[in-house]
N, C-alpha and C positions, 0 to 999 in steps of 0.2 A: 844029759842035758839038764842044766839047773832050772829052777822055777822061773827065773827072770827070762832066760832064753826061750823057754816054753811059752811064756805069756806073749813075748814079742812074735814068736812064730805063729801062734794062734791068731793074734791080732792082724798079722800080715795076711793070713789066709782069709780072714773075715773081710778085710778091705778089698782083697782081690775078687772075692765072690760078689761083694757089693758092686764093684766097678763093672764086673761082667754082667750082672743082673741089670744095671742101669743101661749099659750099652745095648743089651738085648731088647730092653723096653723101648729105647729110642729108635732102634732099627725097625721095630715092629709097627711104629706109628706111621700114619700116612704123612706124606710131604705136605706141610700146611700151606705151601704156596700154590699147590696144584689142586684142581677139583678133587673132592673126595670120592668115595666108592659109590655113592647113591646118585641115581637120576634125580631130577628135581621137578616138582610140580609147583604151580602157582595158581592162586585163586583170589578173586575179589569178593570181599564180604561187606555188608552194610550192618553196622552195629548201632543200636539206639540206647542211649543212657537216659531213661525216663526220670532219673533222680536229679537231673540237671537241666536247666533251661539255657539254651545256646544263645549267647549275646549276639552272634552273627545272624541267626534266623528267627529268634524269638520262640522257637519250638524246642522240644526235647533234643538234647545234643546227639547228633548223628556223626559217626566216624566211618567214612569210607576207608577200608583197610585192605591191605594186600598181605597174603600169607604165602610164604615159600616153605616147602616141606619135602622131606625125602620121599621119593616116588618109586614105584616098581620098575624093574629093569626094562620093561618094554617101552617106557617113556624115552629111552635113549635113542630110539629109532623113529619117534613121532615128530611131527612138525613143531617147530619151536615157537614160543610166545613172540608176539609182535609188539612194538612200542604202543601202537594204538589200542591193543588189547587192554592195557592198563586203564585206558579211558573209555572202555566199553564201545570202542569204535563210534564215538558220538559224531553226529552230523551237525551239532550245534556250532555255527560259524563263530560265535562269540568266544567259545572255549579256545579254539585255535588262535584267535586274535589276541586274547589275553596272554596266552603262552608266548606268542611272538613278541608282544610288547615287553613282557617281563624277562624273558630269557634270550631275546633276539634269535629265536629258534623257530624254524618251520617244521612242526611235528609231522606234517604229511610227508615231507621230503625225508626227514630223519627216520621215519617208519620204514623206508625202503632199505636202509642200510643198518638199522639197529641190530646189535649183536647181543644175544644172551642164549642160554642153553636150557632154560626152564620150559616146561610144557604146560600149557593152560589146562587146568582141571584134570591133570593126570591122576591115576590111582595112587593112593598113599601106600608107602611101604610098611611092612610090619616092623614093629620095634617100639621102643620107648625112648624119647628124645628130649633133651633139655630145651627150654624155651628161651629164645632171644627176642628182644624188642628193639626196633630201630626208630629213632625220632628224627624227622627231617629238619632242615634249617629254616631260618626265618624267611618266609615266602617260598619255601621249597615244596617238594612233592613227595608223596609216599614211595614212589619208585626211583627217587633220585640216586639211591645207592643200590640199584638192582644187582649190579655186579657182586657186591658184598653179600647181599641177602641170599642170592642163589649159591654163592660159594659156601656160605655157612650151612645152608640146607644140604649141600652135597656131602658135608662132613658130619651129617647126622644131627641137625638142629631143626626145630620148627621156628621160623622167623616171622614176626608180626610187625607190620609197619603201617601206621595210620596216616591219613591226611589230618593234621590238626586244624580242624575247621576254623576259618577266620584268619589263621596264620599260614595257611597253605597258599601257594601261588594262585591256584584256582581248583575248585572241586565241584563236582555235580552231585547234588543230593535230590533224589526224586525229581529229576528234570530241572531243578533250580540251580543256577550258576551262583556259587558263593566265592567271592574273590578275596584277595589278600587285604587285610586292614593293617596298614603299616604305620598307623598313628601311634603316638605314645600310649594312648588309652588301649588301643588294640594289642600292642605288645605286652602291656601289663596284664590284660585279660588272658593272653596266651600263657603268660608266666604262671598264672593260677591254673589254667586249664590243662596244660601239658602233663604234669605228673598225675593228675586225676585221670586223664585219658589213658595213660599207660597202666595205671592200677586197675581201671575198669576193664581193660583188655585182658589183663591177667585173670580177672574174675571170669570173663567170658570164656577164656581158654580152659579154665577149671571146669566150667559147665560143659564144654565140648568133651573134655577128658572123661566126664561122667556120663556121656551119652548124648549130649545136646547136639552133636554133629557126628554121625557114624564114621566119617572119614578119620576123625581124630580120637575116637573113643579108646581110652586106655593107652594112648600113644605119647602122652606128655609127662615128662619128669618135672613136676612143679616144685621139687625140692632144690632144683638147680636152675635158676633164672638169671640171665644177664641182660644188660641194657647197653646199647651203643647209640650214638647220635652224632650228627654233624652240625657245627655252629650252635645255633640256639638249641638244637637237639643234643649237642654236647653238654650244654648247661642242664638240659632236662635229665640226662643220664646221672649227673651229679646230684640233682635234686631228688631223683628216685632213690639214691643211696640213703638219703635222709628220710624220705617219705614212706618207703615201703620195705619192711624187713624181709620180704620174700626175695628181694634182689640180692644176689650173692657176688656179683662182679660187674664192673662197668668199664666201657672203653669210649670215652669222649674223643671226638675228632674235630680239630680246629675250633675249639671253644669249650671253656669250663666255667662253671659258676664260682664266683669268688666267695660267696657265702655258703658254708658247708659245715656240717657237724660230724658226719661219719668219716673219720680219717683212717680207719683201719681196713675198710673193705678193699679187696684187691682191685687195682685200677691200672689201666694202661692209657696214657695220654698220647695221642698222635697229633702233631701240629706241623705247620709249615713256616719255615724261617722267612719266606717272602710273602706272607699273608697280608695283602693290601686291604682286605675288608676289615680285619681286626686292627691292622695298623700297628705302628711302632709303640703306641701307648698301651694297647691291650694285649699284644703278643706275649709280653713277659708274664702275664697271669698264668700261662700254661706251665712254664718251668717252675713257677712258684707253687702251682698245684702239686707237681711231683715232689718238690722239696718238702711240702707240708704233710705228705702221706706218712702214716705211722705203721701201715701194714705193707704187704707186698705191692710194689709199684714199678711201673715201667714207663719210660719216656722215649718216644720215637720221633725225633726231629727230622723232618724232610727238608733238606738244605736247599733244594731247587724247586720247591713246590709253593703253590699259593693256596688261597682259600678253597678253590673249587677243584683242586687236584684230587680230592677224596670223593668226587661225585661223578655221575654220568654226564656232566656237562661236556666232556670230551665228545660224546656221541650226539648231543643236542646242538652244540655250537662249538666246533673245534678251534674257533678264533675268539672265544669269549674273554680271554685274559684272566688275570689274577689266578694263575695256576694252570691255565689251559691255553696252549698256543704260545704267544710271545708277550713280553711285558718289560717292565723295568724293575731292577732290584730295589728293595726298600733300603738296603744298607748303603748303597753307593750310587744309585740312579743309573747304573749301567744296564744295557739291554740284556735280556735273559730269554733263552728258550727253555720254557718250563719243563719239568720232568715229563717224560713220555707216558702215555696212558698205560701201556703194557707194564712198564716198570712200576708206576705208582700203584696200580691195582695188585700186582704180584706181591709187593711189600706190605700194603695194607692188609691184604688177605692173609699173608703168611703170619705176620705178627699177631693179628687178632685171633686167627684160628688156633695158633699155639697157646695164646693167653687163655681163651675160653676153654680150650681143651684141658689145660692144666687145672683151672679153677672151677670149672663146672663138671668136667668128666673125670677129674683126678688123674689125668695123663701126665704124670710128673716127668716122663721122658722128654717132654717139650722144653724142659729147662735148658737143654743144650741149644735149642734154637733161640729161645728167648734171651739168653745171655751172650748173644753174639751179634755183631754188626754184619748183616748179609749184603750190604752194598755201601762201603765206606765213602764212595763218591757222592752218594745221595743221602746218606743218613748219619745222624749222631744218635747213638743208642745208650741209654742208661737204665739201670735196674737196681732194685734193692729188695731183699726178702723180708 
């Protein structure tokens, strides 16, 4: 065998071994569309940032915050969290009224049928887990993407989601009802507050990791932090890429900030072709976001979804519209039955779990999932390394 044939033979063996190794790695990874191996706990925390005065209250800024985390196996058999548990089962009648006016949802009724699998204040599992932060939409709620937060926790992440006080639909702070300020001034204040809120929470989780909360002591991998968000929260995730170098990957949903500096950070943009809230004028900003990326990037376009298809609005008001229930297409005005909840959640969870798995956990076997369209009737998927 001459030297050239020997070289080709060795090269072929190397390629074969590499392919076998990649196939084995892919097969060993959990299905990103299904819940992971961990049971999930959830807890509500009150954090106070004494370095800032809250424009909404005139006092030090307080963030009511939800944390989802991997829990011990016994949590799989314990009673599940209830919708009203997110609101501390408040008896404040104004609280329910504000939610009903803002979301056209009766939370008392929704509480009876609300589905999730997290367990309130379950024991935390042993291990070290990357940190994810989730930022709600304009006038949204910290639990508005509970399906996503608990899914990511089941795959071995600690997920932190605050009410952005003043920009939240409604939140209770020390018995005080703080409602949504939807004025131009209110939104501009939230634009300033939101990235600071998330950076502050990273600081708090660092304190917890060092012993500030025994449940999370030594359990956070703060070298690998990701941010996701919906609508205004999608903007926030993009701003965090610029504002905080601790953030290593972002996944905005149904909204991206047009002003951005960090173009190389791994990013996955999820958006809805029939998003009536963003509208025909602002929807193109999301494909442009993908096109502008100079680092690893993914675009997941939901063809039959609207603005709220990425949220728990399915459970709060199944006839809400703009992605939930029925509506009209932006493209031609024809009637549309928006994407079903189970399909939307499966695909949102699948692509983001694979994305953060690759870029926060180094699970490169997820390339196979990320570089495929898993529902051509519902999606248009693009990617670039």
